[in-house]
N, C-alpha and C positions, 0 to 999 in steps of 0.2 A: 438424549444427552444425560449423562450421569451427573445429577446435580450435587452429589456428595463429593465428587472428585474436585481436584484443583483445576478449575476452568478459567480461561483468560480471554478477554475481549481484545482483539487487535484492531486498531483503527488504521485504515488505509486511505491516505490523502489522494486527491485527484491527480497530483503530480507524481505519485510514487510509481516506480518502474515496474512493479509487479502487476500493474494494470496495463491493458493492451488497447491502444487506439489505432484501428486500422488506417485512419486518415486524420492526422493531427490538424491538417489545414482547414477542416470544416468546423473546428472548435475555436472559440474565443476564450482567452485566459488573461488574467492580470500578469504583469511582468514583475516578478519578485525582486529583480535587480534594479528596478527603477528607483531613483532617489525619492520619489513621492510615495513609494509603496510603504504601507504601514499595516502590518498584519494585526496588531493589537487593536486597531480601530475598525477592523473588518468583522462582520458577523460570521465569515466563512472560516472553516477549519484551516489553520495556518495561513489565512488570508487569501487563499486561492480557490478557484473554481474552474470548471470547463462548461462553457455555454455554447449552444448551437441553435440555429434555426433551419438547419439543413435536414430535411426529412431523410431518414435512413442512417444518419450519423450514429455511431455506436461505440461502446467501450466494453471490453471483456475482462473477466477475472476468473481464474481457476483457483479453487480452494478446497481444503479438506476439513470438514467439520459439519456440525449439525445446524448452524444458524448463520444468517447473513442479513444485514440491514443496510439500506441505501438511503442517503440523505441528499436533498437538493433544495430547490426553491419552488414556491407556488405563488401564482399571481395572475393578473388578467392577460398577460402576454404569453402564457404557457399553454401548451396543448397536451396531446396524449403521448404516451410512451409505452413501450413493451419491455417486460422483463422475462427472459427465458432462462430457466435453470434446468439443465439436462434436457428432457423432452417436454417439460411443462412450461407453458407460456401464459403470462398474465398481462392484460392490458388495463391501464389506468390513466387518469387525467391529472395534470398538475395545475389545471385551471382553478383560479380562485378570484373572487370579486376584488379582493385587496391583496397586496403583496405581503407575504409573511415576513416577519421582522427577524427571524432566525432560521437556520436550516430546518427543513421539514422532512419528515419521514416519507419517502416515496414508495418504499417497498420493504417488507420484512418477512422472514420465514425462520421459525425456530424449531421446526419439527422434522428437519431433514434427517435422512440416515447419516450415520457417522461414516462418511466416505468421501471420495473425490468428486467434486461437482464443477460444472462449467456454467458461468453466469454471463449473460449478455444483456446490457441495457441499450435499447434502441429508440431513437426519436421517431415518433409517428406524425408529429405536427398536428395542426388543427383538424379535428374530425367532427362530423356532424354531432351536434349536441354539446360540444366543448364550450363554445362561447368565447374561446381564447384565440391565441395565435399559434405560431409554429415553434416557439422557443422551448428548449429543455435545458435545465441547469443541473449539473451533477457536482456535488461538493465532496463527499467522502463516503466510505462504507465501513462497516464493522463486521467482523466475523469472529466466531467463538471456537477455541481449540482447547483440548484437554492436555495439560502439561505434566500432570502427575495423578496417580490414583488417590482414592480416599485415604486420609491419614498421613499422606506424605507432606514433606516440606520442600520448598524450592528456593534456589538462590541463582543469581545471575553472575556470569563471568564475562567481563568486557575485555576484548582484545583490541587495543589501539593499533593504529596502522604501523607502528614501529615495534610491536611486540615480537620478540624473537621466535615465538611459536609460528609466526607467519613465514612462509617460504615464497620468495619472489623470484621470477625468472624474466629475463628481458630487461629493458631500460625503464626504470621508475625514478621519478623525482618526488620531492616533498615540499609542502607548504608548512610554515610554522607561524602560528598565531594563537593567542589565548582564546580566540573566538571558536576554534575548532574543538571537537571532543578530544580531550587529552593533549591539546595544543598543536595538533597537526593533521595533515592528510597525506596520502601517497597518491600519485597520479601517473598515468602513462598514455602516450598516443602511439605506442609501437604495436603493430599488428601481431597478435598471438602472444603478447606479454601476459604472464599469469601470476596469480597469487593463490596460495593454498594454505589450508589449515586442517589439522587433524584434531578431533575433539570428542569428548564424551558429553552427551546432553540429549534432552528430549525435544528441544526447540532451538532454532538458530535464526538470527536476524542479521542481515548485512545492511549497513548504512553508508550512503555516499552523498552525492549531490547530482543535480540535473542542470545541464546547460546545452546550448545549441551547437557547441563544438564537440559534444559527446555523440556517441553512436551506439552500435549494437555490442553486446557482450554475451557470452554464454556461461552457464553455471552447471557444473557436474557434481552431483552428490553421490558418493559411494559407487562410482563407476556406472551410474545409470545413464540413460539417454540425456544428452545435453539439452538444457532449456535456454532459449534465447530471449533476451530482454533488450529494451531500448532505453538509453540514458538521455535521449533528446528531450528537451523540455517543450512545452506546448505553445510557445509564442516566440516571435522574433525571427523565424526562419532558420532552417537547419544549418549546422556547421558555422554559425555566426558567433561573434563574441557578445551575445546578448542573452537575455532571459535566463539568468541563473537563479535557481531556487537556493537561497542562502541558508536555509535550514536543512538538516540532514533528511534525505528521503530514503524510503525503504527499497533497497535494490534487490533483495532476495529474502524469502522467508520459507522455512520448512518446519514441520512439527510431526508429532507421533513417531519419534525416533526411539529405537531401543537402546539397551545399555552397552552395545558394542562400540568399538572405536570407529568413528565416522571421518570421512575425508571430503572436504569441500574444495573445489577448484574453480576459480573465475578466470576467464580468458577474454582479453580485449579483442574485439573484431574491428580493428582500426581501418583496415582496407585502404583503398586509394585516397580516402579523405583524411587519413591519419587522425581519426576521431579519438577523443579522450575517454578514459574511464578513471573515476576517482574513488578511492576507498577511505572512509573516515574511521569506521570501527565495525567490529563484529561482536554481537552479544549472544551468548549461549545460556539457555536455561538448564540448570542441573538439578534434577529432583533427588530426594533421598531414597526414592523407590521408583522403579520403572514398571509400567504396565501399558505398553502401546495398545491402542484399540485395534480390534479386528475390523478392517474396513469393509463396508457393505456397499451394495449398489444403490442407486437412487430409488426412492419409494415413489411409485406412480400416484398421482393425485394428491401430493402433499399440499396442505392448505397454506395460503399466503396472507400477509397483512399489508394493506395498502393505505398509507397516509394516516394511520391511527396508532396511538401508543398501545403497546400490548405487554402483558406480563413477561418479564425477562428481556425485553427489548432494551438495548443500550440507549442511554439518554443522549439527546442531540445537543444538550447544553454543557456537556463535559468539555474540559479544555486541557491542553498539555503543550509543553514546549518541544516535544519530540515528534518525529514523523509517525510513530506508532505509540498507542496508549495501551497499557496493560492494567487490567483490574481483575480482582477476584470477587465477582458479585455474590457468590454463594456463601463465602465466609466473611463478607463485608470488610475485607482487607485489601490494601493496595500492594501490588507486586511492583517494587521499584527497581528499575534497571541499574541505578547507581550511576547514570550518566546524565549530566545536565547540558543540554545543547543551547547555544546562544546564537543570536543573529550574527552573521559574519560577512564581511565585505568580500567582493570578488578579487582576491589578491593574486590569483594565479594568472600566468601568461599575460 
């Protein structure tokens, strides 16, 4: 990692759609749409977590960058877990005599090659010598990306859902409320309805929400292979009117882009269920100077950090009202999106 460059830590919550849960049914989560839900009273990032006692339950994450840190919970009910990054596998235990009072670092790696990596966190349950149970709790992760080279400055451009730069096809409707970013969202349940944006920038973030009447959608950046994501939230049963995450979730993220004109297209895969897709806003980071990294392959034998604080590791005590947090640790400055997200009621449908 080039520590003199403009590097940003991106926080990915357990509800964010850029995570992949092969089987949501084996995980337990809070219901953020419940009247009793209070994120501010919870120690968990955005008040949510994914917890399981099913051995073999897993969550995956694809990322491009040199560092990643996973946070969860430790206590007497927890057992072992496995983290695989590319071809390297590390086994650790979340067992502790007492329950931790805040999110605990489960795994960290800050010396990866600057390239594309695949991470899988898998529950192994109680193993000999653990002294604990079968539970695993995942709260959030952080990854580091370079958004600009040394000496550059960066700014963020926010495209609200009604920005004329966005091109919609198919049937879309809107919600209006001061609780949404910019006062509204756009949503569709039409199969193959799309929204597109052409932009210049080194990094792009797409925000929406998650609910169990949502489904699959695909994202195409610069005519590359479509990437498929799921907008279904982790509780309450698929395609129901329940379990809405009322704070914006990260629906797509891409970095290391060059100075050419880029095109992003999102397509709802509504199918027979007429599942929904919601767009709240899109944020693009624009640097004063571009220098995308030459991506490398994974380095064999990269060392990992398990359950201990390390130099350069993002703090587990930081907080934010958005689904992603952006910091400039090397320059000790904060990169502000210019968006303030509020809790919002489930007004739609």
